N, C-alpha and C positions, 0 to 999 in steps of 0.2 A: 551541517551539510550531510547529504547524503551519497555515497561514493558505491555506483556497481561497479560492480566485478563480477559479473555474469563470464561468457563465454571462458572459463580459467582466464578472467581478469584480462579476458581481450588480447589473451595471449601472452598474456607479463606471466603468468602464476596468479592464480586466482587466491591462494593461502597468503604468498608473499604480498600481494597487493592490495587485500582484505589487512593486515598487518599495519605497512605502510599510510594507508587515507585514514587506517586510527592513532598511526601514530602522530599523524598529521591535522586531528581534531575534526575527524567526520564521528558523525553521531549514527551512523545508522549504513548497513551496509546492506548494497540490496543486490537478488540474485535473483534469476530467471527459471530456477527447479530448484523442487527437492533437492534433490539431490546434491543440489550445489548448497544447498545450503546443511545439508548434513552433512556435508567435506566440509562447510568451516567449522560447525559441532565440534567434528571430530578432531580437530586440528585444535583444539582447547579451546574456537572466539569464543566468549561469552557475552559479547556486545550485541545489540538489537541485530536483526536479519528481520528483513522483510524479504518477502517471494512476490516477485513483478503478478505473475497471472496464479489463477487459483488455482488449487490440489484437485485434486480425486477426490471422492465422499469418504474411501476406504480410508485413505493415510491423515487426515482430517486427524484424528484422535491423537497420532504421532507426531505429524506437523504442534500443535497446542503445546503437545510436553516437549517438545523440544525451543519452548519459549518464542516460539519463531511469529514473526506480524505477517499476519494470512492476506491478503483478497477475496473481494469479492465484488463480481464485477457484472455479473449474469441474472436472472430469475435463476438458474440451476446451483451455480454457487453459494447466494442467499441460501434457498431450502435447504442443502446442505449443514450449513453453517447454523440454521438455526434449530434444524435437529439433533446438530451435537449438543449445541445449547440447553437445550428441552431437555436430554438424557443426561448429560456429565459434567456440560464444558462450560456451564455457567459460573461465575462469581459466585465464591463462599466466604465469605468473610472471617468466621469460624473456622475454618480450613486452612487458611492462608494464598488458599487458588484464587487467584483474580484474574483467574477467566484467560479466553485468546484475544491477541489483539487483534483486532481490525480493520483494515482501514477500504473505503467506498469506493470503486472504483467509477470514474466518471465519460458516458462520450463525450468530449468537448470536440470531433469531430475524426476523429479517425477510421469509424466503424466495427471497428474490428475486436468487437470488450468493452464492455461498459452498459454502467445506466443509463437512461436516458436522465437529464436532468432535472423533467418535471415528476420522476417517481425515485428521483433520491431517495425523501421523506418517507415512503412506502417502506422500498429501503432498508432502512436503518428503522423505521419501528417495528418491522418483524424482528429485525434481530433484537432491539431492545427487550422486545418482548416476550421473546423467548428466551432471555435470561442474560443478553451480554449489559456487564457494566455499564458500557460507554466508546464508541469509537475511539481506535487511534489513531487513524486519519482519514481525510477522503483526498482523490486525489485524482489526475487524468495523465495526457501523454496526448503532449503533441504531433500531432500529424505533420507539418508541415513547417518544423521549431525555424528554419530560414528563411521565408516570408511572411513580412511584417503588416501583411492584412489580415492573411489567415489565421493566422498570430492572434489578434484582434479579434475575432467570430469565435477564435477557440475559448478565448479567455473571457469572452460571453456568455457559453454557453457557461464555461468551471461556477462564474459567478452566478451564471442564474439557478446551481444544484445549490452553492451553499444559501441564498436566498431562500432558495423553500429548504433547506434545514433548518434555516434562522429564524424562519416564520414560523415552525413547528416544534420551536425551543429544542432543537435535540447540537451539540455539539458536533462541529465538524471532526474535532481531533485538530494533529500532525496538518495544514494544508499543504503539497506542492501541487505543481505544475511544471515547472521548467527544469530542464535537463541542457546537456552539455552547448549544444548550440544555440537553442533559446537563450540560453544564459549568452554566449559569447559575441550573441548579437540584439541584446538588453532590450527585446518589445515586447517579456513578458515578466508580470512580475514578480514576484519570487519570495513571495507568502510566508510559509513556516521552514520550509525547508527548500533544494535547491538540491537534483539531483546530477551527479556530476561522472559522468563514463569516459568513453573513448577519447 
């Protein structure tokens, strides 16, 4: 389970919420911004932290150095990550550098970011060709998780992306789509991880 602690833990205190989530068995902490992720690292938290939105290219090296899970969700973020990988960020077993942990963001219907399902393999191939060892995850965000009909369509689009990756022989890593409202409604598959927040 991933626990979202963005927006200062939804007003409860980000660090306190993160520590409680980890004590409760969370495998991953999720935040919206790089500043939030750095705040958790500064508080001494070493757990996996996924930054849900692509970070600017200028701060990618610092984000990778902080061992954050990062999202690529459009052509610009794919290219920025590929450039970093090509220059110095690729996995190097000899140096013990595992390289960045990258989650491929899919647009399953929200329409405000994400790779189109039919382009998932091309985006992944770009990253793998630049030196990424493997995708850490593939994910999307439910646009209307309270509407079962909409959720079914979004699951279909997410599954289409997973099929495209499978047909290209690409492991999607951790698959995650469901979040708090969808989880409570029970209309969405839980895949490998759910993201619980507010």
